[in-house]
Structures are given as structure tokens and as C-alpha cells.
N, C-alpha and C positions, 0 to 999 in steps of 0.2 A: 645291569651288568652281573649282579649276583645270581639272577635267575639264569642267565646264559651260561655262566660257569657251572652251575649245578646241573643244567641239562647236558652239558658236554661230558661231565664226569659220569653221569648216569648212562649216557650213550656208550661210553667206553666199557662200562661194566657189562652192559647187555651184549656188546660184541664179543667180549671175552667169554661170557657164558655160552654164547652161540658157538664159538670156535671149539670150546671144550666139549660141548654136546655133540658137535659134528665129528670131532676126533674119536670120541668114545663110540659114536655110532659106526664109524668106519671099521674100527677094530672088531666090533661085534659082527658087523655085516660080512666080514670075510668068511665067517663060519657058515652063515646062512643068509640068503638073499631075502627071504621073507622077513627075517628079523630086521634087516636093513630098511625095508620099506616102512615097517612099524616105527622104527627109530626116527626116520625122517618126518613122518607124520606127527610124532610126539614133539619133536623139536619145533616144528612149525606152529603147533598149538601153543607152545610155551612162549615163543618169541613174538607172535603176531600182536597180542595186546600191547606189548611194549613199543612195537613199531607204530601202531596206531596212535599211541600217546605222544610219540615224538613228532608225528605229523601234525597233530593238534597244536602242540607247543610251537612248532615252526610257523604255522599259520597265524597264531596269536602274535608272535614277534613281528611278522611281516605287517600285520594290521597296525600295530603300535607305531612302527617306523613310518607308515603312510600317514597317520594322523599327525605326527610331528612335522612332516614335510608340509602338510596342508596348513598347519598353524603358522609356520615360518613364512609361507607365502602370503597368508592373510596379513601378518605383521608388516611385511614389506609393502603390500598394497596400501595399508593404512598410512604408512609414512609418506608415500607418494601423494596421496590425497591431502594430507596435512600440509605439505609444502605447496601444493596447488592452491589451497584455500588461503594460505598466507600471501601468495602472489596476488590473488584476487582482491584481498583486503587492501594491500598496498595500492593497487590500481584504483579502488574506490576512493581512497584518501586523496590521491592525486587529482582524480576527476572532480571531487568536491572542492578542493582548493582552486582548480581552474574555473569552476562554475562561480565561486564567490568573486574571483577576479573579474569575470565577465559582468557580473551584476554591478560591481563597483564602477566599471567603465560605463555601463548604461546610465547609472545614477549621475555620474559626472557629465555625461553627454546631455542629459536632461537639464541639468543646472546651466550648462553653457547655452543650450537653446533658450532657456528662460531669460538669461542675460541679454542674448542677442535680440530676443523679442522686445525686451524693455527698451533697448537702444533704438530699435525700429519705431516703437511707439513714440519715444521721445522725439526722434527725427521727424516723424509725421506731424506731431503737434507743433514743432518749430516751423515746418513748411506751411502748415495752416495759418500760423500767426503771421508769417512773412507774406503769404498771399493776401491776408486781410489788410496788411499794411499797404500792399500794392494797390488794392482796391481803393483804399482811402486816398492814396496819392493820385490815382487816376481821377477821382472825384474832385480833388483839389485842382488838378490840371484844367478840368473843364470850367471851373469857377475863376481861377487866377492864372491868366496867361503869362504874367510876369515871372512866375516861379517855375516855368517850364524847364529851364536849364538845370536848376537845382533838383527838380524831380527826376530828370533824366539821369543825373549822377547817382541819385539814390536808387533808381531802378537798376542801373548797371551793377551797383554793389549788391543789391538784392538778388539779381540774376546770377551773379557769380557765387553768392552764398547758396542759392538754390542748386546750382550745378554741383557745388561741393557736397551738398546734402544728398543729391541724387547719386553721386559717386559713392558716398558712404552707405547709402541704402543698397546699392548694387553689391558692394563688398560684404555687407551684412547678409544679403540674400545668398551670396555664394557660400558664405560660412554656414548658413542654415542648411543649404543643400548638402554640404559636406557632412554636417552633423547627422542629417537624416540618413545619408548613406552609411555612416558608421553605425547608427542604430539598427539599420537593416542587417548589416553584417553581424552585429552582436546577436540579433534575434535568430539569425540562421545558425550561429554557433550554439545558442541555447537549444535550438531544435535538434542539432546534431548530438549534443550532450544527452538529451532525453532519449534519443535512439540508442546511443551507447549504453545508457542506463538500463534500457529494456534488455539489451544483449547481456549485460551483467546479471540481470535478474534471471534470465534463462540459464546462465551458467551456474548461478546459485541453486536453482531448482535441480539441475543435474547433479550437483554435489550432494544435495539432500537425498536424492534417490539412491546415490552410491552409498551414502551412510546407512540408509535403511537396509540396503542389501547386505552391508557388512554386519549390521545388527542381526539379521537373519542367519548369516554364516556363524556368528558367535553363538547364537542359540542352538544351532545344529551341533557345533562343537561341544556345547554343554551337554546336550542329550547323549552324544557319543561318550563323553566323559562319564556320565551316569551309568551307561552300559558297562564300561570298563570297571566301574566301582562294584557292580554286581557280579562280574565274572571271576574276580580273583582278589584275594587279600594281599598278594605279593606285589601288586601294582600300585600300592599306595604312594610310594615315593615318586614314581613317575607321574601319578595323578596330581600330586602336590605341585610338581614342576609345571604341568599343564595348566593347573588352576592359577598359578602365579602368572603365567603368560596370558591367560584369559583376563585376569585382573588388570594387567598392564594394557591389554588391548582395550578393555572397557574404559580405563582412564584416558587413553588417547582419544577414544571415541567421544567421551564426555567433553574433552578439550575442544575437539572439532565442532561439536554441537554449539559450545559457547562461542567459538569463533564465527560460526554461521549466524548466530544470533547477533553478534557484534556487527557483522557485515550487513545484516538486515536493518539494524538500527541506523547505520551509516547511510544505507540506501534510502531509508525513510526521510532522513534529513534533506536529501536532494529534492524532494517533492513537497510542496506546501500542503498544510492541512486546512487552510481557509483561503478566502479570496483576497485577503489583505496584501500579499506580495504582488498582486497584479495591478494594484493601484487604480490608475485612471484608464485601464485597458479592459473594458467590459467584454462580455461574450462567454463562450463555452471554454472552460479550462479544466485541467486534470488535477485532482486532489488525491491524497493518500491518507487513509485513516486506519488505525490498528483494528484488526478483526474483519475488515472488508477489503483492504488493498486499494488499488487504483480505480477511480471512477470519475466520470465527467459531471460538472455542475455548471449552472448558469450564473455568472457574476454580473452584478449591477452596480454602476457608479453614477447613475443619473438621478434616481429618486431621492436619496438621502446621503449622498457622499460616496466615497470609494470603499470597496472591500466587502460588499454585501453578497451573501449566497441566497439566491431565490429558491425557496423550498416548496412553494405552491403558486400556481398562476392560473387565473381564469380571464381570458382575453377574447373569447369568441364562441365558447360552447361547443368546440369540436371534439371534446373528450367525454366519455361516459365515466362518471365517478361512482356508479353503483357497482363496486368491486368487492371481491371476497378478501378475507384476512391476509392470505398469502400475497395477493397482488399489492395491497396497501403496505405490507411489510417490505416488499421489494421496490416499489415505486412504479410509475407508469406515465405515459403521455410523451409529448414532444416539447423540447425547449422552444420551438418556434410558435407553439400555440398553448393549449392547456396541459398542465402536468402536475404530478405530486411526486416529490423527491423520493420518499420511502421512509417508513417508520424506523427501520433498523439503522439506516444512514443517519437519521436525525438523532437517534439515541447515541450512536458512536461519536458523532461530531460534538454534541452538546455535553458529552461526558469529559471532553478534553479540558474545557475551561468554561468560564461564565459567558453566556451569550445574551444579546438583546434581540427582541423581536420587533420588527417594523412592518406594519400592515398599511399598504397603499390602497385607497378606495376611490374609485371614479364613478360618480353617480350618472344616471342616464340624462339628467338635466344639465350636465356639464360641470358641476361642482366636484372638487376633489377634497379628500380628507385623509388624515393619517392617524394611526393608533400605535403607541409604543409601550412595550413591557420590558422591564429592565433585568429580568432573570428567567429567560426562556430555557426550558429543559424538558427532555423526554426520557422517561424511565426505560428499563429493559423490558423484554417481551414477557418475562415471568410476572412482572407487575403490570402487564396490560398496556405498556407504552403510555403511562399516565402523564398528564400535561401539567407543567409548572410555568407560570407566567411572570410573577413578581409584581412590582408596582407599575401603575398605569399613568400615562399622560398622552395627550394628543389634541387634535383639533375637532374631535367628535367625542360623544359620551362613550364610556366603556361598554362594549357590547358582548365580549366573550370572556370577561373575567368571571362570569357565572360558572364557567366550565373548569375552574381551577381544581387541580388534583384528580380530575376524572380520567378513567381509563378509556382507551379508544374502542369504538363499537363498529362492527360491520354486520351485514345480514347473517353471517355464520358465526359471529362471536358477539353475544349480547352482554355488554358490560355496563349498560346504563341502569338508572334507578327506577325506571318505569316498569312496574310489575305487569302491566296490561298489554304492552306491545314492545317489539324491538324497534327502537327509534330509527336505526339505519335502514331497516326494511320499510318502515313507514315513509321516510323521506327519500329513499332510494339513493343513499350516499353514506359513506363512512365519516365519523366525526367523534369528538370527545363529548358525547352526549351525557347530560345529567338526567333531565326529563326532556320530553320531545318539544324543545323550544324552537324558535324561528331563526335565531341569529347564528347560523353556522355557514361556513364559506365553501363547503364542498357540495352543496345541494344542486338541484337542477338549475342550469344557467338562466333559463327564462324566469325563474322564481328566486333569483339571487338578490338578497337585500340585507342591510344592517339594521338592527332593531334595538331600541332601548325604550324610549317613550313614544317614538314614532318610527314609521318605516322609511328607509332610504333605499330606493331601487338602484341596483348597481349594474354597470356594464363591464367593469374591470376590477379585478382584485389581485393583489400580489402580496405574498408573505415572504419576508426577507429576514435573515439573521446575520449578526456580525459579533465578534468578540467584544465584550463590554469594556475591557481594559483599553482597547485601541479607539474607542468611540470618540468622535469630535462633535460637540454640539454647538 
């Protein structure tokens, strides 16, 4: 405002000078036309620099007003995005509560099913006992004709009790069918919630992209502000106001980033990080782990109880395990045959809590063995995905404890201790080699065996992990 008043006063002064010069020129020009032309030229040379200066001032004022409008528009956009993220956060909370409710219903349904199954088993045992009694009575009828009437009475009573038991079994079966239908409906609801969860994730990604765009706009405003700083000392007060607005915008942007992080943490709670929540339902399930996001794993509940993640599987020799570092880092293979989950996934999963390693071994002669290690962990890539196993127990001698604390080796990353050869290149497979020993589970399938004091030729190997705290022995 001070600058505008100053420019207005200066404009009036120039106009007065111009009018005085013109009037003087007119009086002089009445005497001589040549003098009149000279006077006009002189006046034009005098006034022109001042008029150019006023044009420059006017342009700077227009530019300053345009910047203020842009900043106000950015602030309004930021407020709208803030309210939108708040609504998304509230939706996340409602969906999480609804999902917990569905989980509780599924658990209650399973308990009811178990009770019904116990009743059915009890009824079947009673029926079997009654049938045994009937057989004994029939044998007694063949031996003693005098007791026929008494046996017939007993048979009638037994038949009536059997009919009642059959009716009870039918009622229990109908209840079991209803419970199964309820479980199916709950499973469909869980699937729908997962689809809705993916939609919310997409909306969250859009919000993040909008925030990045606003950050770029703020950086642009800062650069324009720096230009204004260099052009004039008189704009300092206006620049302070703009800087305050920028600081407010940055504060709001920081709050939005925190809210996005909170939304992401709430989203992470909806998806499990291990196979434990899937209980007795093995197969391929989706997990989420910080640093990786969503990915599929194979859950196993048959070999050693529920809740195990299969991290490596050799069941037919259909996969080539002679892979480079990048492939072992990412993982490869098919859950239906041979596969390796991936070193980075193993590092991220085992960094969450303490895990146990269970190794299932099936020999070619039909025997089966197992080996357990109570503190399985993989370090990060900077430390070579080093192996930690912990204490051993099992139905076979310890075959891989020899590789404790060793880094992973592939044909393009030699981390073993053998100075003469790269063990991964020699055995055509990646592993946590120390020296080129024989007992590693990624080698060529036809030559796969477990070794300590003697060789055990293997036809099937599975490596599984589960949180140590939840383990039931």
C-alpha cells in the first residue's frame, strides 16, 4: 500500500510537469512554429523515462497480485484435500471394526461347529453301543427261546432310542449345514472387505500424488518469492506475509503427511504379517510387510501344526536354482512345485519378531525327518543376507548349523570363505556357503541329500517358518 501511494503521488507530479511544459511550449510556439516543434520534442524526451518507469511499476504490481491469488488458491486446495483424507481415515476405522466383527463371528461359528461335532461323535458312540447290545440279545435269542418276549421288549425300546438318536443326528446335521453356510457368507464378506481395502489403497495413492504436486507448487512459490527478494527492497513486508502463508501451507502439508501415515498404519492392521491368522486353512494367502507391501505366500498346517510360512520347497526338480543375486533377492518358482520365497522378503519378515525354522525332509527310501532351529533370522542386503539359526533339535543330526552367520552366495556374489572357488558356481545353486560342503538344500535336485556322518538321499525338502511366541510343541 505504501508503494502504491508513492507511485500515485509521483504520477501526479509528472503530469503537472508535463502540463506546465506544454503550456509554456504553446506560448512560445505562437511566435514561431519551428520553436514549437523543438519544444514538443524536448518535452517528450523529458517525460518518456518517467512514463517507462510507471509502466514497469504497474507490471510489478500486477505480478504481485497474481502471486497472491495463486497462493490463496493453493491454500483452498490444501484444505479440501485435508477434509478428504479425514473422511478416508474415518472410513478405514469403520471397515476395521466391521472386519473384527466378522472375524469374531467366524470364531464363534467354528466353536459351534466343534460342539456339534462332539455331539455327533457322542451319538455315534451311543448308537454303536446300542447295536452291540442288540447283537448280544440276538445271540441270546438263538440260545434261549424262553426269553424271546423279554428280548422283543428290549429290542423295541432300543429301536425307539435309535430312532430318537437318528432324529438328533439329523437335527445336528441340519445345524452343521447352517453353520457351513454362515461360514461361507462370512468368507465372502471378508473377500469383499479385501476388495474394498484395495480400493482404499488406490485412493490413498492418489492423495499421495496430490500431496507431491502441492509440494512442487510450494517449491515454485518459493522460487518466485526469491525472485521478488532480488528485485526490490520495498517488497519485504509483502514477502514476509507470503512467507508466513508458505509456512502455514507447509504445516498443513506436514499434518496431511502424518494423517496419510496413520491411514497406512491402519491399512496395514487389516492384513496379517504371518500365516497364524489363517489357522487350519492352508494354501496361498496374502500378507503385508513393511518395506515390501502386499505379496502372496504358501501357508502350511499339515507338517508341524498351523500357521507356518513355506519359504523354500523342493518336491520334483522342476525349477532351476542356479540363479543370480537379483533373482534370489526377489524370489522365484511356483507354489505348486519348487520355489524360493526371496531373501528380501525373508529379511523383512524375520525382522518383525523372533521366528522358528522347521525343515521337513523326505528320504528316497520312504523315511521322513525334521530339523528345528529356534531363532531363524536373515540380515539385510548390506550385510549379505547373513543366516542366523539358533538352537537345534530334531529327529536327525544337525546338518546346516555349520552355516551359522554366513552370508548368502550366488555365482555373481561370492561371499563364501573358500579362496579357490565360488561355491555357488561350483554347485550351480545359491546358498549360505562357508566352504564348499555338501549339505545345502538348493543344489541340483537329483543330487539333493542331507549329510553329517552319512548321506541321506532326499526326494522332498520344505523349509517353513513361524513366530516363536505362538509355537505349540
